[in-house]
C-alpha positions, -999 to +999 in steps of 0.1 A: -567-753-244-553-741-277-526-717-278-546-691-295-569-689-269-540-676-246-552-653-219-536-622-214-527-628-178-506-601-161-492-624-134-455-630-136-443-660-119-416-663-138-398-650-171-404-672-201-379-668-229-394-670-264-382-668-298-391-636-316-410-652-345-432-677-322-450-648-310-458-634-344-461-660-369-494-681-380-481-716-390-497-740-416-493-771-399-494-761-364-506-726-353-488-712-322-499-699-295-476-535-292-452-517-293-459-496-266-424-490-251-387-502-252-385-540-254-367-559-222-337-581-227-359-609-211-382-608-237-355-619-263-338-651-246-309-631-229-279-641-206-287-641-167-277-612-145-280-579-164-306-563-182-309-527-203-321-511-234-309-498-264-320-470-294-322-477-331-290-467-340-275-493-315-262-474-288-269-488-253-292-466-232-296-473-194-268-497-194-278-510-162-274-545-142-311-553-139-319-589-129-349-590-151-370-561-167-405-557-183-413-539-214-420-502-212-459-493-213-473-460-211-438-446-202-428-469-174-411-505-173-410-529-143-375-539-135-359-559-106-323-554-093-306-585-080-315-589-042-345-564-044-383-565-053-397-550-084-401-514-092-408-491-122-383-467-142-391-443-167-378-435-201-344-420-189-340-451-164-350-427-133-366-452-106-400-434-101-417-461-081-393-478-058-388-515-057-415-527-032-435-555-051-431-592-052-444-594-086-456-569-112-472-563-147-471-536-172-493-504-172-525-503-190-550-477-190-529-460-161-532-490-139-508-516-131-514-547-113-488-557-085-486-584-057-476-579-023-475-609-003-500-633-016-524-609-033-526-585-060-541-550-061-535-518-087-510-490-086-512-457-106-481-440-124-472-424-090-470-459-072-499-453-053-520-485-044-553-471-060-569-506-056-560-525-024-541-558-026-570-583-021-571-605-054-558-641-059-552-629-094-551-597-115-551-590-150-546-560-173-573-531-177-589-532-213-622-513-220-621-498-188-624-531-168-598-559-155-606-595-148-598-606-111-600-638-094-608-640-055-619-670-034-621-690-064-645-668-082-638-643-109-654-609-118-647-578-134-637-547-115-639-509-129-608-483-124-619-478-087-618-510-076-657-516-076-671-551-090-687-540-124-696-577-132-695-609-114-689-640-136-711-669-136-696-700-119-701-720-151-682-694-170-645-692-177-641-654-188-614-635-204-607-598-212-629-575-228-620-561-262-642-538-283-671-542-256-671-580-258-656-606-237-652-645-248-664-669-222-656-708-222-686-729-211-687-765-203-716-781-218-720-821-221-684-827-211-670-804-238-661-768-241-676-744-261-672-704-265-693-675-267-694-639-259-709-615-232-712-579-234-707-555-207-737-556-190-729-596-185-754-610-207-747-633-232-743-613-266-734-645-286-747-678-275-715-704-265-714-727-297-678-722-311-651-745-304-622-719-302-628-683-304-604-651-302-610-615-291-627-593-314-602-567-335-614-544-361-649-554-356-645-591-363-635-622-343-619-654-353-641-686-342-639-722-353-669-749-356-667-784-367-644-810-358-645-834-328-637-834-291-603-850-279-612-864-246-577-870-239-563-834-246-595-816-238-597-800-270-615-796-302-592-809-334-599-806-370-619-775-369-626-749-394-622-712-389-642-683-399-650-649-389-682-634-370-693-598-364-705-583-330-742-597-336-727-631-344-733-632-379-710-650-399-690-627-423-664-649-439-671-683-442-655-713-420-633-723-449-599-721-431-578-747-409-569-717-388-574-679-387-557-652-368-569-619-357-573-587-382-548-559-380-546-531-404-572-548-424-554-579-428-554-614-414-533-645-415-551-675-423-540-712-432-560-731-462-553-766-470-521-769-452-507-733-468-507-699-449-518-669-468-536-635-460-570-623-464-587-589-462-622-581-445-638-593-470-625-627-471-604-620-502-569-631-504-546-606-509-515-632-506-525-665-519-518-695-492-484-706-505-461-704-469-455-726-444-455-698-417-465-660-422-462-632-395-479-602-387-474-572-414-454-544-397-445-514-418-458-531-448-435-561-444-444-596-429-421-626-421-423-656-436-412-692-437-413-715-470-407-750-453-410-762-416-370-762-407-365-735-434-349-699-432-369-667-430-374-639-453-401-610-458-429-605-482-449-574-487-485-569-489-491-584-524-472-615-514-439-609-533-407-617-517-389-589-510-361-602-487-351-638-496-351-663-466-317-664-453-322-658-415-324-683-387-348-661-367-362-628-374-386-600-355-409-573-370-397-544-388-401-511-364-384-478-370-374-495-406-351-521-391-358-558-381-336-577-356-322-609-375-303-641-364-275-645-386-265-680-371-237-689-347-259-672-317-253-637-332-280-609-340-277-579-357-303-557-378-315-553-413-332-525-432-361-529-457-338-538-486-326-566-465-292-554-460-274-555-424-270-520-412-263-528-375-235-557-376-245-589-358-223-583-328-251-590-301-259-625-287-296-614-284-315-585-298-349-572-296-372-551-322-369-512-320-394-495-297-395-456-295-362-454-312-346-480-290-337-518-289-326-539-261-293-561-268-271-584-251-231-588-254-220-617-235-233-606-200-237-572-205-272-557-215-283-524-226-301-502-253-288-490-286-300-464-309-308-470-348-270-464-357-259-493-333-245-470-307-245-479-272-265-452-252-254-451-214 
């Protein structure tokens, strides 16, 4: 399955360490696969043994010895101390839901999927189990529904745990977004994608070779190409955009197309990455090897496959020349950068380093705080680079 068709599974079986850019960038040659709270150290390739959080001045907050920590979402973050199970802390670091779960997920729409023993259920923000642990798999709530699996079958439940929609056996469903959920269907020994609505009816006939969630009224889908029987995926496809009626609104002209955000989407055309608006017009001509999502008016770019990273504005003008080994998005006016030698610091919108590269790892700022690691110690800093205890 292609990486851009990645399911938003809430199951944590391990903590995967990913680079900051890999989650954000559309690449010209091979496309890779919310800022709703503080970023955990485990999300930024940290050292084992301790976790914590920082604020946007660089001061460490909640300088605690977490074995692992999840992102803050809706005011709570799931954490695990060494030798204990998973629980949740609030923004002050207070343990508000005691460690008692074998696996956990972030809160979404007031619910979090948690695992006790071999089954998943859902808790509310008080820690009360509002939907009993009965599912083999459980996913986040979106659009008032959550995808669950039990006994080899999948379907959707509402916030009370009532089955709202049972999936057909031939469908592989995904989460709802803007009232639509994409479904993967096997047909004639190949796989195609369509969309269902909340009644469970096919709103858009399965016909696309790749499909993404609807965002800002449009979804990126692909056609053409050929089925690679050894890898079980479509290759050499063309991407375009459809609306919720299935009408093509932006032609299938692209090698790859990302989801819209803030009225813009990253695309790849003839091996070069650029940015289009919702009319399909280029606002940044295809010219880069890789281009990230815009955040606070800036997007990361990479000129060559092994080149360094810089930033452009919404006109495509390079405002910060490529000079960093790795970068994150701008939040609170700051972005984490890898300066080389395993050291991370923070730059402002002019490209000037405002928090010295003292950290082995560093996250983006969220709600005024960021997570950093110095050797084996993790914690949170504020926007001045000061540790918050």
